[in-house]
C-alpha positions, 0 to 999 in steps of 0.5 A: 600457510603451509609451504607444501601441499596439504590434503584437508579433511574434506578431500581425504579419501582411502587410508588418509581419510581413515587416519583422519577419522581415527584421530578425530575420534580419539583426540577430539579434532584434527591438528594442522601438525597431522595434516602437514604429513598428509602426503605420507599418511603412515607417517601420521600414525608413526608420529602419533605412536611416538607422541603417545608413548613419550607424552602419555605412557607410564613414566616417573614424570607427570603429564604436567611435567612433560607438558611443561618441558614441551612448552620450554622447548617450544619457547626456546625454539620460537615455535608458537604452534607448539607453545600454544598447543602444549600451553593449553595442555599444561593449563589443563593441569596447572589451571593458571593461565598467567603461570603458563604464559610466564613459563613461555617467557621465562621459567626462572620467574616462576615459583617452581620446585627444584625438580621442575626447575631442573627439568626446565633447565635441562629442556632449555639447555639441551635444545639451545646447546645440544653439543654441550652435552657431549662432554658435560654430564647433566645427570648428576643435577637431574638426580639431585633433583630427584629424577631416576634414570628412567625419568632422565631418559623420559625427559630426554625423549620429551626434549628430543621429540619436541625439537623434532616437531618444532623443526617440522612445524617451523620449516613447513609453515604449519599454521595455528588452528583458529581456536589456538589448539583448544578442544583436544582430549587430554 
């Protein structure tokens, strides 16, 4: 249960109602992570703009790679909400529920390619030990795995974004939807 007041769809009006309607039309449904921001409707729009830019824009990283990193970050943070949502999104690409579930528990146990391993390792390390990167340069390992500077920036944006969202979800008690995040348009 959310730890702050949330304005549900049924009680929304004005600008918030318009934002909710637009989200449902574009995304297929309204997520609890959006409703938690209902007291600041414009933050929902800015959040979605950032999310769409990081996760859906043209990138050297595939959508599956970005969803994979989202799951690794969320797993490292213990954020079940985002693990479920982005595990469902990754399942859309991987088509293997067992593999997605194993990613949440231990990406090293999967048969990932060098690039995927490098991205998962980077996601986990930057999440758990961000201070390490002040003096340690991870870019050579990422470049060796075939990532260019744009891909490295995009990977960093994915990791940073999910650390932001995980902290919002965990601190404000965002509940997982009854359908565990299924039904969204990918």
